[in-house]
Each structure stands twice: as structure tokens, then as C-alpha cells.
C-alpha distance (Angstrom), angle and dihedral (degrees) to the residues before:
residue distance angle dihedral
M1 . . .
K2 3.78 . .
H3 3.81 93.8 .
P4 3.80 121.7 69.8
V5 3.79 116.7 -105.8
T6 3.79 121.5 -145.7
P7 3.82 115.1 -107.6
D8 3.82 91.0 -107.6
G9 3.82 91.7 52.0
R10 3.79 94.1 -123.9
Y11 3.81 99.4 114.9
F12 3.77 143.5 22.4
V13 3.80 121.8 -150.5
V14 3.80 127.5 -126.3
R15 3.81 118.6 177.8
G16 3.79 90.2 -19.2
R17 3.80 95.9 -51.0
L18 3.81 125.5 116.5
W19 3.80 117.3 -127.4
R20 3.79 120.5 -172.4
M21 3.78 116.8 -112.3
A22 3.79 121.2 -130.4
D23 3.78 116.0 -90.5
P24 3.82 106.3 -83.3
S25 3.81 91.1 -150.4
L26 3.82 90.9 69.6
D27 3.78 111.8 105.7
E28 3.80 116.3 -118.7
A29 3.81 95.3 -107.4
T30 3.80 92.9 52.0
R31 3.80 93.4 44.6
S32 3.79 91.2 48.6
H33 3.81 92.8 48.6
L34 3.81 92.6 48.5
T35 3.81 91.3 46.8
R36 3.81 90.1 53.6
E37 3.81 89.4 49.5
L38 3.79 89.9 50.4
M39 3.80 92.9 50.3
R40 3.82 91.1 48.1
A41 3.79 90.8 50.8
R42 3.82 91.3 48.7
R43 3.81 90.1 52.1
D44 3.81 88.3 50.8
V45 3.82 90.0 51.9
A46 3.81 90.5 52.7
R47 3.81 92.2 47.0
A48 3.80 92.1 48.4
Q49 3.79 90.7 50.4
R50 3.81 91.9 49.6
E51 3.79 91.7 48.5
G52 3.79 95.8 39.9
D53 3.81 90.1 -125.8
M54 3.81 103.7 156.8
S55 3.79 94.2 -177.6
L56 3.81 92.6 54.0
L57 3.81 89.9 43.3
A58 3.80 92.8 56.1
S59 3.79 91.6 46.4
A60 3.80 93.4 46.6
R61 3.81 92.7 48.4
S62 3.79 88.9 50.9
D63 3.82 89.0 51.8
V64 3.82 90.4 50.5
D65 3.78 90.6 51.6
R66 3.81 92.7 46.8
A67 3.82 91.9 51.9
K68 3.81 93.0 46.2
V69 3.80 91.5 50.4
A70 3.82 90.6 48.7
L71 3.82 89.5 50.3
G72 3.80 90.2 50.3
E73 3.80 93.8 -116.7
R74 3.82 91.0 116.9
G75 3.77 134.7 22.0
P76 3.78 123.0 38.0
P77 3.82 113.8 2.5
W78 3.79 114.4 -98.7
W79 3.80 92.8 -136.8
S80 3.79 119.9 87.2
D81 3.80 104.4 -156.0
G82 3.81 93.6 95.0
A83 3.82 94.5 -113.0
P84 3.81 113.3 151.4
D85 3.78 121.9 -105.1
W86 3.82 114.2 -111.5
N87 3.81 95.1 -178.5
R88 3.82 114.4 153.1
R89 3.82 92.6 7.9
M90 3.76 124.6 126.5
A91 3.81 106.7 -99.5
R92 3.81 91.8 -134.6
N93 3.83 89.1 62.8
T94 3.81 96.2 51.9
P95 3.79 137.6 67.9
Y96 3.83 85.6 -89.1
A97 3.82 91.0 67.5
S98 3.81 97.9 105.9
W99 3.81 92.2 44.1
Y100 3.80 89.8 49.7
A101 3.81 93.1 46.3
G102 3.79 88.7 56.2
L103 3.80 94.3 56.8
D104 3.77 120.9 108.2
D105 3.83 107.1 -107.3
S106 3.80 90.9 -134.3
I107 3.82 91.9 67.2
E108 3.78 94.4 74.6
């Protein structure tokens, strides 16, 4: 993976922001299917934006959200230890700050 992953495997970092990883307990076939659904929905979002189709855009964005929740990237955290979810937060403002500060800048 070209983006650094937190030591606990819960997030990857893009431009300093944490993004939740997919649930590692998903079997490969399920993860692959949901990823294909997500990519299809993202293509539909792009098409709807190009065409100015607001109805398709709303539907496609809903499909993106549904796939991301199913993958564990949104919605309730997939871990069960009660740790808070830092999704979409700047790494420097989270408990991962010192880990992130120690990364080589060339990684991102």
C-alpha cells in the first residue's frame, strides 16, 4: 500500500488525514464484491456530475455510502475494544500524532 497504515491497522493516512481501513474480518470474496460495488457507484457519481443528473447523483452517493458501510469504512467501527473512531481526522490531532510525526515525509 502506498499510504502508511497505523500500527493497529485501523487507518491509512492520505495527506495527513486518517481514513478507516476495511474490516479485516471480511472474507476475500465479500470484500472484493463490495469493492467492485463501491467502484461502480463512484463511476455513477462521476457520470451524474458530468451529466448534471441530480437524481442519479443522489442515488449513486447513497450506493457509495452503503458500500463503504458494508466494508466497515463508515458507520460503526469494526473493532470491539471500545476505542474511539478517528476516521477523517487529521492524524496530528489524534492519539496517532507521535506515530505520524515519526513517519518519513516521502511516504505520503
